[in-house]
N, C-alpha and C positions, 0 to 999 in steps of 0.2 A: 135569205138563201135557202133554197130547197135541200132536202136531205140528198138528192141526187148530185146536186152541185157540190155539196159538202164532200161526198164521196169521190167525186172527181179530183177535188184539190187534194183530198187525203191520199188518193192513189198515186198523184204525182210526187207528193212528200215522201210517201213509202218507197216509190221507186228510187228516189235520191238516197234514202237511207239504206236501201238494198246494196247500193253501190258503194256504201261506205262513206258517203258524202253527206253530211248534215249542215244544218245552218251554222256557218262560222266555225265548223270543227276542223281541227288539223289531222293529218294522218295518224298521230299518236293518241288522238282522243281528247286533247285539251282544245281551249278556244283562244282565239287571238286575244291578247289583252288579259288573259287569266294565268299568265306565267309560262305560256307555250315556249317562249324564247329563252327561258332560264334552264341552263344545263345542270343536271344533278351528277354528284360524284359517283363514278362507276365502282362496282364492288371489287372488281379485280384490280392488280397492281397497275398503277398509272404509268403509261408511257408518254413520252413527249408527243404532243399533238402539232403537226406541222402548221404554220400560219398559212396566210394567202400565198398563192405560188407568185414567184417573182414577176411573171408575166400574167397578170390577172386574165382569167377567161371572160369572154364577153357574153352577156346574158341579153337577148333581145327584149326590148321594152314592151309591154303589153298595156293597152290603154284600158282604163275602167270603163266597163259596161254601163254602168248606172247614169252616166252622163247622156248618153244617147242610145237607149236599147233599140231602137228602131233601125239603128244602122247594122245591127247584127242579127235581127230576126223579125219574126211577125206572129201574130195570132189570127187565125183565119175565122171565118163565119162561124164554124161549129165549135170553137174554142181550142183547137190544137196549136200548140206552140211550136213554132220552127225556128231553128238556128241556122244561119246561112254560112257556108264555107265554100272554099275553092271548088269542092265537087258538087256543089248545089246545097239543097236544103235536107235537113234532118229533123224529124219530129223528136221533141224532148219531152213533151208532156201535154197536159190539157188544162185549160183554165175556164172554170165556170163560175167563179166567185166574184167577178166584177167585169168592168170593161177591159178592152184590149190593152190599153196603156198600163193599167195596174198589172196585168199578167206579164207583160214584157218587163216591167220594173221588177217584178218578183223573181223572175228567172235571171235577170241581170245581176241582182243582189247575190244570187247562188253563184254566178260566175265570178263575182268579185271577191266572195268568200274563197273560192279556189285561187284566185290570183293572189289573195293575201297569203295563203298557205305557201304558194310557190316563192313569193317574195321573202317569207321567213325562212324557207330553205336556202335561198340565195343569201340572205344575211348570215345564217349560220356557217355556210360554206366559206363565204368570202372572209368572214370575221374570225375563223378558226374557232368557233364556239361549239363545236360538236364533233362527234366522231364521223368521219367520211362514210364509214360503213353503214351507220344509221341513217345518215341524210341519203345515201344511194338507195337504201331500202324504201324510204319514204318516197323519194322522187320517181322511183320504178313503180311502185304501187299507184301513186297519184296519176302517172302518165297512162297507165293501163286503164284506170277508171274514167279518164278524161274522154275516152272514146265514145261512151255512151252516157256522160254526164248530163243530167237534165238542166242545162244552163243556157243562157243566151249571151254571147259576148264573142270576142276574138279567140275562139278555141283554137284556131290554127297557130296564132301567134303564141298562145299559152303553151301549146304543145311543143313549139319550137323553143320556147324558154325552158321547158322541162327537159327537152333534148340536151340543150346546153348544160342544165344542172346536172343531168345524169353523166354527161361526158365529163364535167369538171369533177364530180364526185368520185368517178372511176380513178381519175388521175390522182386525186387527193388520198384514195384508199391505197393506191399503189405507194404513194408517198408515206403513208401511215404504216404500210408493211416494212418499208425500208427504214422508217424510223423506230419501229419495234426492234428490227435487227440491229440498228445503231445502239438503241437502248440496252440491248443485251451486251453489245460489245463494251458500251460504256460501264455497264455494271461489272463486267469481268476487269475492266481496267480499274475501277474503283477498288475492288477487293484485292487485285494485284498491287496496288498502290498501298493498301493496308499490310499486305504481306511483306512488301518491301520495308515499309517503316517498322514493322514488328521484327523483322530479322536484323534490322539496324540496332534497334534497342537491345536486342537479345544478345548481341555480339560486342557491343561497344560501351553502352550507358553505365554510369556508376550512380546516377540519380534514381536510386531504388524506389522511393516513394512516388516520385514524379512518373517513373516509367510503369510501376504497378497500377496507379490510377489510369494512366494512358492505355494500357492494355485493357482495362475494364471499359474504358470508353470506346475502343476500337471494336470490342465484341458488340456493343450496342450498335455501332455504326454498320458493322458487318451484317447483323440482323436486319438492318433496314434496306439493305441493297437487295432488290428483288430481280426477277426476270431471267435467271440463269438455269440451265438445265441442270438436273440433279447430279449426273455424272461429273460434269465440269465443276459443279459447286463443291462436290466431295472432295475432288483432287486439290482445289484451292484451300479447303478447310485443313486438309492434312498438312499442307505447308505452313499455314498460320499456326496450328497447334504445335508443330515441332519448333517454331520460333518461340512460343510461350514456354515450352519445356526447357529450352535452352537458357531462357531468361530466368527461369525458376531455379535451375541448377546454379547458376553464377550468383545469383542473389543469395541462396543458401550458403554458398562457400563463403562469400563476403561476410555474412553475419556470423559464421563460425569463427572466421578470423577477427572480427569485431569483439567477440566475446573473450578471445585470448588477450587482445589489446586492452580490454577494459579490466581483466584481472591484473595486468601488469600496472594500468594506470592506478589502480587502487592501491597496490603496494607502495608505489612511489608517493601518492598523495598522503599516505599513513605517515611516511618519513617526514614529509614537509610539516605535517600537523604536529609531530612530536618536537620538531626544532621551533616551530613558531610558539608553542606553549612554553619552551624552555626560556624564550626571551622576554616574557611578560613582565619580569621583575628588574629588567635592566634599567639604569640610570644614565648609560651612555646614550643620551638621546639621538644625537646625529647619526653615528654608525648604525645604531639598532634600528631607526627608521629606514636607513638605506637597505639594510638587510631585509626587512620586511617587504621592501618593493622588489627586491630580487626574488624573494620566496613566492611573491605573487606571479612573477613572470614565469618562474618554474612551475608553478601550480598550473597555469594555462597551458605550458607546453607539455604537462604530463598527460594530456588527453582526458577522456570522459570515461567513468566507469558506469554502473547501472545507476539509475536516477535516486534510488533510495540511499545507496551507499554514498553516492557523490553529495547528496543533500546533507547527510549526517557528518561526513568529513569536512564539508565546507563550513557547517555551523560551527565545528570545533576551531577550524583555521580562523575563521572571522572573529570568533570569540576571543582567541588569543590576541588577535590584532587589536580589537576594540579595548581590552584591558590595558595593553601598553600605551596606546595613544590616549585613553582616557588619563592615565597617569601623567602623561607628558603634558596633556592639556591643562591638568590641575597645577602642575609645577609652573607652567608657563603663565598661567592666570595670576599666580602669586607674585611672580616676577614682574607682570604687567602692572599689578597694584603698587608695587615698590617703585617702578619706574614713573607712575603717575604722581606719587608722592614726591619724587625727585623733581619732576617737572614743576610742581607747585612751588617747591623750595627755590628752584631757579628763576621763577616768575618773581618772587619777592626780592631775589638777589638783583635782578635786572632792574626792578623799580628803584632799589636802593642806588644801584650804579647811576642810574639816570639822574640822580640828585647831586652827584659829584660836583663841587664848585671848581670852575676851571680858571678862575681869577688867579689862584695861586698854582702855578703849574707844577711846583715840586710836590705840593700837598695831593694835587690831583693824581699824579703819578704813583704816589704812595697808596692812595685809596684804590687806584685801579689794581695795583699788585695783590692787594687784601682781597679783593673781589674775585680776581683770577684763582687764587688760592683756595678760597672757600668753594668757588665754582667746581674745581677738580674734586674737592673732597665730597660734594653732594653724590657724584656717580652718574649712572646713565639715566637717560629719559627715553619715552617710547620711540621707536625708530622713525616713525612718521613725523616726529618733531625736532629731530636731530638738527636738520639743516636750519629750520627756523630759530632755534636757540643760539646756533653757531652765528647766523647772520645778525641777530640781535646784539650778541655780545661784541662781535666785531664791530658794530656801529658805536658801542660805547668806547672801545679801544681806539676807533678812528677819531672820535672827538677829542679824546685825551691827546692823541698824537697830534692832532691839528692845533691843539692849544700849545703843544711844545713847539711845533713847527712855525706858528705864528710868532712865538718869542724870537725864534731864531731868524725868521724871515724879516723882523723889524730892522735887523742890523744887515741884511743881506741885500747887496746892489741889484741883485736880479728879481727881486720882489715884484717889481711892477710887470716884469715880462711874465711872471707866474700868474699874475691877475689875469692876464689875458688868456693865458692856457686853461685856467679854471672856468673862465667865462665860456671858452669854446667847449670845454667838457660838458658843462651844464647845457649849452644849447643842443650838443650832440645827443644827450640822453633824453632831453625832452623831445627831440625829433623821433628818436626810436620809440618813445612811449606813444606818441601820436600815430606813428606807422602801426604799432601793435594793436592799439585800439581800433584802427580802421579795418585791421585783418581779423578782428574778433579774439585776438590772443590775450586774454585777460592777465595769465601769469606773467607773460613777458612784459606787459604794459606797466604792471605793478612793480616789477623789478626795475624797469628803467626809470620809473618815477622815484623810486627810493634812491637809485644812484644819483639822479638828478638833484634831489633834495640834499643829498651828502655834499655833492660838489658845490651846491649854492652856499652851503654852510662854510665850506673852506673858501670859497670865493669871498664871502663876506668878511671871514677872518683875514684873508690876505688884503683885501681892501682896507680893513681896519688898521692893518699893520703899516699900510702906506700913509696913513694920515698922521 
């Protein structure tokens, strides 16, 4: 390439640069693929950006020039590059660096770069990805530069597409203005809602801690609401401040009354502590324990005083309780030990009673009376074993009674009938035991089995009496 030819190419590129159109550059100076379609956050308060219109505008399609550059222009013999349009041809530059096809391809690429920029504006506009005002500025500038742009392609079609973009951007800008006005109204509504909430809390709430925290949070919410003119905002703030002051006055009055109530509660709790301490040496275990329970209820009803005073009084009150109940526990522990000894003695007595010879009925009855007298003399056993010992002693008594009955039944004409009754009772209790086992009721099953065993003994005795 000669220096002259290079100068011609450079001049064409310089012309493109002078019009603000560089290779692949967008109107804002970025390049396609280099983040040109990424929106950055504006520095001013954000207002809602409307999305695509309900009836989306139509943007005429524009064919890429690179596929068939000759369709849109030519390079003449002296290297002048022409673009063809409805009004005829227009010279757009000069190509001296190679053959004509290369020249057309070069200027077609320039056209496709512009086409890409327009496509980007369409995507931003229809996707709601940028402010309509900025899109309108870019589209208007691009349309103005397109008139003399050094490109080869469907310049007319691209101009019509830009016209559609400008028209749609103007409509979107109008919608933006309406949105900003709506955002202002929404901001006012949000602050009025905060005022209404503040006035409600100021006049009605008794949840002081919660309301105080909520007022602090509302102040932060208030600060976050932007877009209201100063005069309106000042008027709204005065209303909000009055609500805060009303709340502060009510809260102050409440805590003053609370201080008076705490003083009265302290005096009442001191009285309860004195009485609780006076009962610590009592041996009237039941009534005294009941009175401590009543004192506890009265303590709760007395209300709260200051934390330090309340903690100190409670320590004395609880100490008096602990002293009494510790003494009672020691007494009951000694009694439980005595009852445990009694249980061991009755175990031995039951073993002795189990060896009573039933062959001599009169001797067996005498032995049983001796066992019963000694049983009563031993005294109480632990509460949880009372039923057990009662049942086991009854079993001994029943054995002796059965022996007596057998002797009587030997001469009783109805003995045979009783044998049938005894057999029926044995079967009844065996059925109950089986049913209880099936239901998983172990206690009832064991009780039914004991009853069945007893009736089997009586049945055997009755059968022996008939022999």
